N, C-alpha and C positions, 0 to 999 in steps of 0.2 A: 188386449191384455198387456199389462206393464211388463217390461223385461225384468227378470227377477233380480238382476244385479242392482237395480235401482230401488226395489221395494224396501230393502233395509235402510237405504239412504233416506227415503222419504219418511219412514217412521222415525228417523233420527232427528228430523226437523222439529225444533221446539216451537211452541205457539208464539212466544215472544222472542224476537231476535234482539238481544240486549244491546244497548248502546251506552257508552260511557256517560256518566251523569253530566260531565262538563262539555259534552259535545257541542252544545249550542254556542258556547263561548270560545270554541277552539278555532284558531285561524286556519288550520289545515282543513277542518270541516267546512268552513265558509268557502274556501277555495274549491273544495270538491263539489259543493253545491253549485258553484258558478260554472265549473267545468262541465258537469253532466247535464246542466240545464242549457248549455250552449252560450251562456253569457260571456264566458271567457273561452275564446277559440283555441283549440289545441289540435295540432296536426296529427292525423291518424288515418288508417284505412279500414277501420272497423265499421260495421253496418249500423244504421240507426236502431235496428232491433237489439243488437248487443249493447249499445249505449243505453237504450231504454231499460233493458233488463238490469244494467248496472245502476241506473237511477232508482229503480224500484228497490234494489237491494240496499242502497245507501239511505233511502228514505226511511227504512225501518230503523235505522241507526242515527237518525237526525244528521246524516251525512258524515258521521264519524268514520275515520279511515278503517279499512279492513286489515291492512297489513302493517301499518305504522303504529307503534305503541305510544308514541309521544316522546320517546327517547331513542328508539332504534327500530330497525325493521325486524319483524318476527321471522323466525326460522321458516315458517310456512311460506313466506314470500319467496324465499330463495328456492324452496322446493318447487313451488309453482312455476317460477321462472325456469328452473331446470327442465321441467316437463315441457314447457313451451319451446325452449331452445332445442330440445331433442324430439320434437314432434315428428321429425322424419323417420324415427324408428317405428312409428305407428303407420307409416305410409302417408303421412300428411306433409304439408309444406311448412317448414319452420318459419319461412318468411311471412306467412299469413298471421303470425302471432308475435312478430318481432317487436312491435311497439310495447308489448308487455314484458319483453325479456331484456330490455335495455338495462344498463348498469343502474342500480338503485342509487339515488342521491345520497350524499354524505349526511351524517347526523346534523350538521350545522347548516344544511341547505335551507332555502327559503320555504315558507309554507306552500307557495305555488308549485315549486319543484317537487316537493314531497306529495302534494295532492295530485299533481299530474301523474306521477309514477304510480301512486296507489290506484287511481281511477283507471288508468290504461291497463295495469296488470289485471284488475278485476274484469274489465270488458274483454280483454284478450283471452283470459281464462274462460269466460263465458262462451266465446266463440269456439275455443278448443273443445270444451265440453260438448257443445252442439255438434261439432264436426266429428269427433271421435265416437260419439254415441249414436247420432242420427245419420251420419254421412253428410257430405258437403252439398249434395243436391238430392232432390226427390227423384226417385226412379223414373216416374212418368215424364219428368222434364228432360230426360236423356233419351228415352226410347218409349214410344207409345205402346209397345208390346210387352212392357214390364208392368204386369198387373200386381205390383207389390205395394202393400200399404203398411209400412213399418210404424210401430208405435213411436210417436214423437216425444222424446224426453225434454222437459222444460229445463234448460240449463240454470235458470234462476233458482228453481226449487232445489236442484241438485247441488248447486254451490252453497246455498243456505245450509244444507245438511253437511257439506264438506267442512264448512267453517266451524261446525260443532263437533267434528269427528275427533275422537281421542287419538287416532293414528292418521294424521293428515297424509303422510307418505303412502300408507296403505290405501287410503281413499283415492289418491291420485292414480295409483296403479290400477285400481278397480274400475276406473272410468272406461278402460278399453273393453271391447266386446269379449264376452266369455263364450261366444258362439263356437261350437266344435270346429277346430281347424284354424282358428284365428291366430293363436299364439305360435303354432307351428309355422304359419306363413310369415309371421313377424320375425322369427328366428331365421327362416330361409331368406328373407329380404336382407337381413344383416350379412349373411354369408355371401349372397349374390353381389352385394355392394363391395365387399372385400375383393371379390374376384374382378369386379369391374374397375376397381381402383388399382389393380396390379399392373395396368398398362394396356396398350392396344390389344384387342382380341385378335388372335391369329385366324385369318380367314382362309377357308378352303376354296381354292380357285375353281372355276367351272372346268369341266372336263368329263371324260368317260367315267363310267361306274368304277368304284374301287371295291375289290372283294378279295377274299382269302387267296393267298398264293401269289399275289402281285408284288412287284417292287416298283416304287415310284417315289419321287421327292415329296409328292403331296401326301404320302402316307405319314411322313414325319409330322406334317401339320395336323393331320387327323389324330395321330397319337397324342400330340400335345394338347389338343382341344379336349380329348376324352380324359386325360390325366387331370387337367385343370377343373373339369366338371365333376371329377370324382367317380367316373364310370370305369376308369382304368387305373390299376395300381401304378404308382410312380415308377418310372424306369427311364431308360435312355431316350431322350427326345429325338435323337438322330437316327434311330433305327427305321429304315425305309421298307422293311419286310412286313407285309400284311399277314400276320401269323394267327394262330388259333386264339391266342389271348386277346388280340385286337378284335377279332371277329366277335368274340363273346362280349367285349365291351361295347361294340356297336349295337349288338342285340339288346343289351341293357338300356342303352340310350334310346333306341327306337321304341322299346316297350314303354319307357317313361314319357315318351312324346306321342303315344297313340299311333305309332307308325307300324307298318308290317315288319316284324322283327325277323328279317331274313339275313341279317349280317352283311348286307350289301349296301354300300353308300351310293344311292342314286340321287335323283334331283330333290325329292322331298326330304331325305335325310340330310343332304348337304345344306338345304335351306334352313333346317332346324338347327344344325350345328353352327351355322354362321350368324344366327340371331344374336348370340353373345350375351354376357352377363348384364350389361346395361339395359338392353331391351327386355330381358327376362325379369329384371328388377321392376320395370314398369308394369309388366304383366302381373307380377305378384301384387303390386299396389292396387291395380284394378280389382283384383279378386278380394283383397282385404276390404276395399270399399263396399263390394257387394255383400260381404258378411255383416256389415253394419245395418243392412236393411232387414236382416232376418232376426227372429226371436233367438234369445240365448239358449233356450231349451225347447226342443221339438216335442218333448214328452216321452213317455216310456216306449210307445209303439208308433212307428210311422214309416212311410215310404218316401224315399228321396230319389228323384230322377234328375241326373245331370245331363242336360241336352248336349253339351259340348263333348262329353266323353261317351255318349250313347250307352249309358249304363243306368240301371235301377238297383237300388239296395233297399232291403227291408230291415228295419232295426227293431229289436225287442230287448228291452232292459239294457240299452247301450251296446248291445252286441249285434253285429251284422249277421243275419240268419239267412238272407237270400242275396245273391249278387247275380244280376241277369243282364245280358245284352238287350238293348232296345233299338227300335227304329224310330226316328223323329222326322219332323217335317222337312220338306225340301226348302232350299234357300228362298224360293218365291212363295212358299206356304209355311212359314216359320211357326214352330211350336212356341207359344207364349210362355213367359215366366209367371208363375202364379202359385198360390197355396190354396188348397181345397181339401175336400174329404171324399173318400170313396164311401158311398152310401149303400150301394147294392151291387150284386152280380147278376148279369143276365146270361144264363146258360143256354147254349144253342140259340144265340140271338138272330133276329132278322137284321138286315142292314138297309136303311133308307138313306141314300146319298142326299146330302143337303142340296138346295137349289143350285148353288154356285158350282158344286162338284158335278151335279147332274148335267149342267150346261157345258162345263169345260172338259169333263172326262167321259161321261157315259154317252152323251148324245153323239159325239164324233165317232165312237166305236159302233154305235147302232147304224149310223149313216154309212159307215164303211162296210158293215156286215149285219143286216137285219137279224140274222140267226144268233147274234151275240146275246140277246136277252134270254132266249131259250137255253143256250149253252151254259150260261152263267147262273141260271136259276132265278131270273128276275120276273116279277109280276109288275103290271102297269096299271096305274089308277088315274082316273080323270080328275085331278085336283088333289089338294092337300087336306081337305076336311075329313073328319071321321067317317062321314057317310059317302065318301067318294066312290064312284062305280069302278069296278075292275073292268079293264078293256082287253080285247084280243090284240096283242102286238102285231099280228099278221094283217089286221084290218086297218092299220094306220099307215098313211103315206109318209114315211119318215123323211123322204126327200123334201117335203114341204115344211118340215119342222126345223126351226132354227133356234139359236140361243135366245133370240128376242121374243119368240112366241111359244117357247116350251112351257106347257101348262101341266104336263104329266108328272106324276110321282112314281118313282121306281122303288121296288122293295125286293131285296134279295132274300130268299128263304134260307133257313138253316141247311147246312150241308158242307161237304168238303171244300166247295169253292167259295163259300161265304167269306167276304172280305174281313169279317170280324172273328173268324175262326170259331172256336168253341165257347168263348166267354168274352163278355164286355164288362169292364169295371166302370160303373157309372159314377160321375162326379157331379157337382152342383153348379159349376161355373156357367156363365152366360155365353160362352164362346164355342160351345159344342165340343170341347176337348175332353177326351176320355182315354182310358187304356184298353187294349184289347189283344186278343190272339190274332193269328194270321195264318193263312195256308202257305204263305211264302217263307218257309223256314230257312231257305237258302240265303236270305239276306243277312241273317244274323252272323254269318262267318266273315262278312266283309268288315273292313276296318273303319270306313266312313259310312255310317248308316243313316243318311238323311234322304229317305225315299218316300215318306208318307205325305199325306195332305194336311198334316198338323197334329193329328192324334198320335198316340204313342203305342207302338206294337211291342209286345213283351215276349221274350223267348220262353221264360220259365213261368208260364201262366198257371199251371197246376199248383206249383209251390206258392205262387202269390195268392191264388184263390184260397188255398188252405190257410195261409197266414191271415188273410182278410176275415175268414170265417172263424179264426181263432181255434182251429182244429176241433170244431164243434162235433160232439159224438154222433149227431144225426147226419153229419156230412163226412163220412169216411171217404178215403180216396177212390174206392171202387164206385160208390154212388156218384161222386162228383164226375168221374170219367164217363160214366154212363149218361149223365145229364148233359154233358158237354158234346155228346154225339147224337142227341135226340133229334127228332124231326119237329119237335114242339118247343118253343122258348119257355123258360122258367125263370122267374125273377125271385131272387133270394135277398131279402133285406138283411143288412148286417146288424148284429146285436148292438154293436157300437160303431159309429162312423170312424173310419180309419184316416187319420191325417195324411196328406200327401203334399210334398213340396216339389215343384218342378222348377229347377234352378238352371243357371247358366254359369258354369265355373270352368275357367280355362287354366287355372293353376291351383294346386293343393298339395298337401303332404299326405301320402297314403299311410295305411296302418303299419307298414314296415319302415316308416320314416323316410321314404323316397319321395323326392320332389317330382311332381307330375306336371306336365304341360300338355295342352291340347290346342288344336287350331281354332281360330276364331271363325267358325263356319258361317255365322250369320252377320258378321261385322259389328257385333255388339261391343267387343273390346275397342274397336275403332271409335265408335260413338262415345263411349265412356272416357276414353283417353282424350278425345277432343274437348269434352265437357269439363274435365278436370285440368286441362291445359298442362298435361304432363310434359309436353315438348317445349314449354315456355321456360327459359332459364330462370332460376330464383335470383 
């Protein structure tokens, strides 16, 4: 599905892209033709794809210039150059488009100079359009666990529409994603860069915990950090007393960074404080890039799971109606990034551990204690076919069974010990990822909740089930609760599939306007940062 901000642009493209009648005799047009065909070499760092898109664009105009009127440069040329020169505001690298932002030649410049500037501005703008709309890299090129397939916008088509736009400045502004949260991150990036440019970030030295009631020189540094970050009202930097106001500010900072908000500055809080604005600016850029991979509009009703913040939200008519803690995959069984649909609910589900999980988790427990199967309500079947025979676990010599020769299928029956709890939310992906309840409610109070084998455990399953069922009259809460504690599974197909987006976001601005950061639990920030070469000076 095309991202909506481009649909209007595409409708604006006229069937014939007009060229001046005298284009074929124009010396600038001849030079443009030579440049984009490669007959006249011009130094640049633009890709063949962008130069080819420029060639296609000029071919519609018989190589007539796009930005040069024959007497002077159009105002749109200067607007385009301004966008390229300030690409950093969008989390891009202005150096990538520098060939198009060079000073435009004077009116009396040679046809070759004018043609070169015109062609390179076009090609650079095409690259900018592609980068700001599609992202600089495809997600799967960065991380094979990013199962995101963004709609790829053709910059050639978009620029054709832009050149016909009545408001070229407005068209340029509309190139940026309108995905929820993007503009807030862009503003946050500007503020973080201001802080980064204010001088060296004050670092809190290693040492014992800092907490309310203490006096220490390091408290001065802590106070200064929190004032600069906006978590503490401005005051005297020299005060070395850890007072109640400072404790409150520490708790605010900890809450914004997904830490235990206890008001005590321990190792994790110290590390987060010392990250500094320059590092946080890069983290914001990474998350702006991720937003380019998503649709601008998720629709009126959807579920969003942020792996890095261990949280699920359900949205109805642009309002968050459910906010729930979740448990996601361990670092070695990472939950993938994907978009899917919830298609049905399985109430009082059985659980069949997939082969890999059966080998790595279930079998070692059986070998350690053969009574494990009976205690946990598992049945054993001889194979994975529908007609597989049920076996007596006590008749099996489990000492002779290894991960290499395990042929049995295990099935855990509904009940209070069932790993899926009272409900499973079934998706359609090929990776066996779904959402579910859990008997281990105690895990939801922990701050870092990466304990699962890849699927997502949800705290507020009743609320989510009612949301998925759209509060259908034949599924009142009482009936749902009863069905979730039955001894027999029941499959309920949703009247409408419910879109779900499982994302990985380590920086965002919340509903209260507070900038939030989370730890890179899977190393996906590190992969993206390396791919985008954020540590390479411009």
